[in-house]
Every structure is written in C-alpha cells, then in structure tokens.
N, C-alpha and C positions, 0 to 999 in steps of 0.2 A: 191607175193600174199598178204602179210601183209601190204603193202605200208606204212612201217615205224611205225606200231603200236607196242605198248608194252604190252606183255601178262604177267600176274602175275604168271602163272604156266603152266606147260606142258599140263595139262588137258584143260586149257582155249585155248591154241593154237590148240589142237585137235578139240575142240568144234567149234572154229572159222573156222578151215579148213573144217569141216563137213558142217558148215552153210555158207560157202563162197557163195556170191551171184551167183545163177544159171542164173539170167537174171538181166538187169539193174534196173528193177522196185523194186527188192528186194535188197536194198542197205546196206552199212556197218553200217548205223545208227541202223538198225534193229538188226544186229549182236551184236553191242555194247549194245543195250538195253537188249538183252537176256543174255549177259555175266554179265551185271550189276545185272540182276535179280538173276542169279546163285550165284553171290557173296553175295547178300543180303540174299538169302535163307540159305546159309551156316552160316551166322552170326546169323540168326534167330534160327537155330537149336542148336546153341551152349549153350544158357542159359537154364538150366533145369527148373528154376522157370517159365520162359516164356513158355517153352514147356508144362509144366503142365497146365498153364493157357489156352493155345491154345486147349489142349485136353478137358478141362472142357467146353470151349466155343463151341467146336465142338459137344460135347455130348448134350449141351443145345440146339443148333440149330437143332440137329437131333430129339430131343424130341418135340420141337416146330413144326417141320415139320410134325411129326406124329399126333400131337394133332389137327392140322389144317384140317385134313381129315374129 
C-alpha cells in the first residue's frame, strides 16, 4: 500500500491509510500534499509568539468583516 514511502510517525501512516487513493484520479501526490500540510500546521502551532500573532490577526479580520456590513 505504501509503495516504498517513508512515514515520519504512526499517525501519518494512519492518515495515509485513511486517505489511500479510492480511485486513480485521486493520486498519492494529493496524499503527500495533505501530509505536508499536517506537518506544517504542527510546526505553526509550536511557537507561542506566532500563535498569539495569529490570534490577533484573526480578531482583526473578524472586526473588519463586521465593520464591512
């Protein structure tokens, strides 16, 4: 199933198994892209300073959205 792929963790293996291509149109590159996004999002969540900045930006966007009405 993995056709020689290397998974960094058990959870990635499980995710890949769940996202295994159900039909040829949905290929492994899509699975790889999703795994890469999961890895990136874990890294993003790690830094508390960046997390706080994201939170501020999110609030600012919400306020802008409301003021636009």
